[in-house]
N, C-alpha and C positions, 0 to 999 in steps of 0.2 A: 169812234164814239164821241158824241158831242159833249161840250163843257157841262151843259145842263144835266145830261144823263149821268156823267161822272159825279157831279155834285150831288145829285139825288141819291145815287148809289152809296156815296160816301156818307151822306146823312143817315140813310137806313142802317148802314153798318155801325156807325157811331151809336145809334139808338139801340141796336141789337146787343152790342157789346157793353152798353152802359157807360159809354164815354161821355163825360160832361163837357158841354160847350159853355164856357164861363162868360163869354161876351159875343153873342151871335152877330151883332151889328158890326163889330170890329173885325171879326173873323172873316166874314164874307165881303171882302173888300174888292178892289178892282181886279179884273182878270189878269192883269200883268203880274200879279202876285200869286193868286190861287188859280192858275191856268190848269189845263188838263194834266200836264206832266207833274205839276206840283201836287195836285190832288191825289194822283196815283201813288206818288212817293209818300205822302202823308198817310194814305190808306195802308200802305205796307208797314209803316212804322207803328201805326195803331195795332195792326194785326200781330206784330212782333212783341207787343206789350211795352214799347218804349214810352208811349203816351197814353195817359188815362183821362186827361182833361186838357182842353185847349182854351186859352184866354185871349185877352186883347193885346194890342200892339205895345211893345216896350220901346222900340226905336225904329226909325226909318232912315236908312242911309242911302248913299249913292247907288249901291249895288244890291243891297239886301234889306229885308224887313226882319225884325226880331219880335217874336210873340212869346208871351208867358205861357207856360204849360205845366202840367203835373204828371208824375208817374207815381200813382198811389199817393203817398204823403210827401213825396220829394218834389221840390220846385225845379222847373226846367226853363231853359231858354231855347226856343225853337227858331233857328236862323234859316231864312228862306232866301236864296239868291234868285233874283228876277232874271229869267232867261231872256225875255224879250228886250230888256233895256240894259242888260249888263254890258260894261265896256270890255268886251272880250279881247280887244287889241291890247289894252293895258294889262289885262290879266296874262296874256301870252308872254309879256316881257319877264314875268316872274316864273313862268312855267318852263320856257325855253332855257336850257342850261341846267335844269334840275333833273338829275339822272333817274330819280324815283318815278318821274312821269314822262319819260321819253317815249316818243312814238305815238302820242295821242293825235287824233285827227283834229284839224284846226277848224272845226265847225263851232258855231256859238254854243250849241247844246253840249257838245263834248268838252269844251273848255270850261263851261260853268260846272258841269258834273265833276270834272277833274279838280277844279278849284275847291269844291266842297270837300272832296276826299283829301285834298292837300291840307286844308285847314284842320280837318280831323287828325291827320297824321302829325301835324306840327303841334297841335295842342297836346296830343298824347305824349310826344317826346318831352315837351316842357313840363307837363304834369308829373311824368315819371321821375324827373330829377328834382321834384319838390318845389317847383316855381309856382307863384300865385296866379294861375290862369284857370279859366273854367275847365273842369274835367269833362272831356268829351265822352258821350255815351253811345252814340250811334249816328249813322247817316244813310241817306238813300237819295240818289240822284242829286237834286239841288237843295236838300234839306239836311241841316246839321242839328242834332239834339245834344245839348250840353248842360252843364251845371248853371244854375241861375245865380248870378253874383249880385245879391241885394237882400232886402228884407221886406216882408209883408207885401210881396208882389211889386215892390218898387226897386228898381236897380240902384246900386250905389252911384253917386254922381261922378262925372268926369272930374279929374283932379283940378282942371282949370276953374271949376266952379266951387272949389272948397278952400276955406281958410285953413291952411296947413299950420299946425301949431309949431312943428319943428322941421322946417323945410330942409335943413342941412342933413338930418338923419334920413329923411325920405329920399333926398337926392342920392345919398350913398347907397340906399337900398336899391334904387333903380339902376345905378351903375353896377351893383352886384348882380342884379337880374341879368343885365346884358352879358356880364362875364360868365355866369353859370350857363346861360343859354348857349353861348358860344363854345365854352370849354367842355361842358358836360352833355348838353343836348345836341351839339353840333349844328346849331342854327343861328341865323341872324334874323331879327324881327323884320327889318326892312321898311317899317313904317311907324316907328315908335315916336309918339308925341303926346302932348297933353290931351289929345282927343281920344286916345285909346288906352288911357290909364284911368281906371276907376279908383275911388278912394273912400275908405271907411276907417277901420282901425289900422289899415296898411294899404299900400297900392296894389291893385290887381291889374294885370295886363290882359287886354282882349284884342280881338281882330288879328288873327295870325295866319290868315289865308295866304298872304304874300310872303311869309317867312321862307327863307331859302337855306339850303345846306351850304356848308363851307366850301364845297367844290364848285359852287355856282360862280360863273366868271365875274359877277358884280357883287359878290358877297361882301368884300371888304369895303367897297364904295358905299354899299347900303349901311354897313356898320358905322362908318364915319358919319354918314348923314344922321343915323339914329342918335349918335353921341352929340352931334351938333344941335339937333332938335331939343334934346334933353337939357343941354347947356343953355340954349337960348331961353327956354322957359324958366329954368331955375336961376338963371343969371341975375334976375331982378329980385330974387327971394333970399338968396344965400350966396356964399362964395363957391365957385365951381372951378374944376380943374380944366385945363385946356383939352381940346378934342384930341390932340396928339398924345397927351399924357394918358388919357383914358384908353385910347386905341392901343397904345403900346402895352399897357397893363393887361388888356383883354387878350390880345393876339400874340404878345411876345415879340412884336416887330414894329418898326416905325411906320407912321402914317405915310403911305406912298404919295410923294409929291407935296405933302403938307397941306393938301386941299380936300374938299368935300365935293363929291359929284353924285349924280343920280336924279331920277325923276320920281314924282309922287306915285303912290300906289293907287289902284282902282277902287278901294273900298274901305 
């Protein structure tokens, strides 16, 4: 079925179900975002009742676009991973070694679909132990529907763009986040930095697609890198502990080799 026919069918179904499109011009963007696969996934999520209104773009990242949405009176963030342009080789580094997703086929589409499911699973784990992350609501193919972290359709800013009144307490809270994530949720964020921490009354952690379980072969290296990133950012704002001290508190073991290794995440 052609893209135009899928799009037309989706429009008719949206109209029949009374789904509001809040910003048509921003919704119907380039086909590398709303391609045939994505429209079919969005169609299914609408049918399931997860989405009752679709709005404009919240953010555009290297791997995904995030759109504002609503489910009745509840604000949503609709994250859409771009299948055509996703860096699936970088994604594979975080999937290989994760027993939850072993045996996936290494095609671009399968990796992106698995990545979406992985972010849903990671957010669910973190949310269930009380951490300040978007609550995940549902997913299909390359689309993740989750809680909107913001107000009046505007997301909270990244922490790097905020004048923090008490950086010391915020630093301690983020260290506590890493500790609870590791000890209670059994995860390492693996890409924690000032770019995926939002801030309002408190810090909120986003972008957890790359987070790995503790049995991942590079979990501890990723944790050391997360700590080093947080220390680098807060080091000019307040007094910070050493990477080794924080690592030992979180894991109960010394930092292997005393160093930090690992590569950046895809998104």
